[in-house]
C-alpha positions as CSV (number, residue, x, y, z in Angstrom):
1,M,105.5,98.6,96.9
2,L,102.9,101.3,96.2
3,K,102.3,104.5,98.2
4,V,98.9,106.2,97.7
5,D,98.5,109.8,98.8
6,M,95.0,111.2,98.6
7,E,94.1,114.9,99.0
8,Y,90.6,116.5,98.5
9,E,90.7,120.1,97.4
10,K,88.2,122.3,95.6
11,G,85.8,119.5,94.8
12,I,88.5,117.2,93.3
13,L,90.1,114.1,94.9
14,Y,93.8,114.0,93.9
15,V,95.4,110.6,94.1
16,R,99.2,110.5,93.8
17,L,100.7,107.1,93.2
18,K,104.3,106.3,94.0
19,G,106.0,103.0,93.2
20,V,104.7,100.0,91.2
21,L,101.0,99.3,90.7
22,D,100.8,95.6,90.1
23,R,98.7,92.6,91.1
24,K,100.2,92.5,94.6
25,V,99.2,96.0,95.5
26,C,96.2,96.9,93.3
27,Y,94.0,96.1,96.3
28,K,95.1,99.5,97.6
29,I,93.2,101.2,94.8
30,N,90.2,98.8,95.0
31,N,89.9,98.8,98.8
32,Y,90.9,102.4,99.7
33,V,90.3,104.8,96.8
34,V,87.1,103.3,95.3
35,P,85.2,103.1,98.6
36,V,86.1,106.7,99.4
37,V,84.8,107.8,96.0
38,L,81.5,105.9,96.5
39,K,81.0,106.8,100.1
40,H,81.6,110.5,99.7
41,K,80.0,110.7,96.2
42,I,83.1,112.2,94.8
43,K,82.6,113.3,91.2
44,Y,86.0,114.5,90.1
45,L,89.3,112.6,90.5
46,V,92.8,113.2,89.2
47,F,95.4,110.4,89.3
48,N,98.9,111.9,89.4
49,L,101.3,109.3,88.0
50,Y,104.5,111.3,88.2
51,E,106.2,108.8,90.6
52,L,104.6,105.7,89.2
53,E,107.4,103.4,88.0
54,N,105.4,100.6,86.4
55,I,101.9,99.2,86.0
56,D,100.6,95.8,84.9
57,E,97.1,94.6,83.7
58,S,95.8,94.3,87.3
59,G,96.9,97.8,88.0
60,L,95.2,99.0,84.8
61,D,92.0,97.2,85.9
62,S,92.1,98.9,89.3
63,L,92.2,102.3,87.6
64,L,89.3,101.2,85.4
65,N,87.3,100.3,88.6
66,T,87.9,103.8,89.8
67,K,86.7,105.2,86.5
68,C,83.5,103.2,86.9
69,A,83.0,104.5,90.4
70,I,83.4,108.1,89.2
71,R,81.0,107.4,86.3
72,T,78.5,106.1,88.9
73,N,78.6,109.6,90.5
74,K,78.3,111.2,87.0
75,G,81.8,112.7,87.3
76,K,85.0,113.0,85.4
77,I,88.4,111.4,85.9
78,C,91.8,112.5,84.6
79,L,95.4,111.2,84.6
80,C,98.3,113.6,84.8
81,E,102.1,113.5,84.6
82,V,102.1,110.2,82.7
83,S,105.6,109.3,81.7
84,D,106.2,108.4,78.0
85,F,107.1,104.9,79.3
86,L,103.6,104.4,80.7
87,R,101.6,106.4,78.2
88,E,101.3,103.5,75.7
89,K,100.0,101.2,78.5
90,M,97.4,103.8,79.6
91,K,95.8,104.2,76.1
92,R,93.3,101.4,76.6
93,L,91.9,103.2,79.7
94,R,90.6,105.9,77.5
95,M,90.9,108.6,80.1
96,R,91.8,112.2,79.7
97,V,95.5,113.0,80.1
98,A,96.9,116.3,81.3
99,S,100.4,117.5,81.7
100,N,100.1,118.4,85.4
101,E,97.5,118.8,88.2
102,L,96.7,122.4,87.2
103,A,96.0,121.4,83.6
104,A,93.9,118.5,84.9
105,Y,91.9,120.9,87.1
106,K,91.2,123.0,84.0
107,L,90.4,119.9,81.9
108,I,87.8,118.7,84.4
109,N,86.4,122.2,84.4
110,I,84.1,122.1,87.4
């Protein structure tokens, strides 16, 4: 089960994920988040992974799809509050990582 909470503030789309991001629920990222990014030409996105319990390859691919959508808009993407448990899995994404949403805001530096 995955809960996706999206909030747009000061030019940045914050996407907070809660639960498990696996093959069964990665459609939520691909079908909800990516179209919002493309439709509204969002340039800056922060994934908050504080309450993300686990992620598999399909989940990582859905985050990569989002990264590609942001790149299409010539923007920046950042992960924040990544647990030590997930940090190793996230390395292949090659995304900026911040300690919290405020640090991510500063890292994106609009």
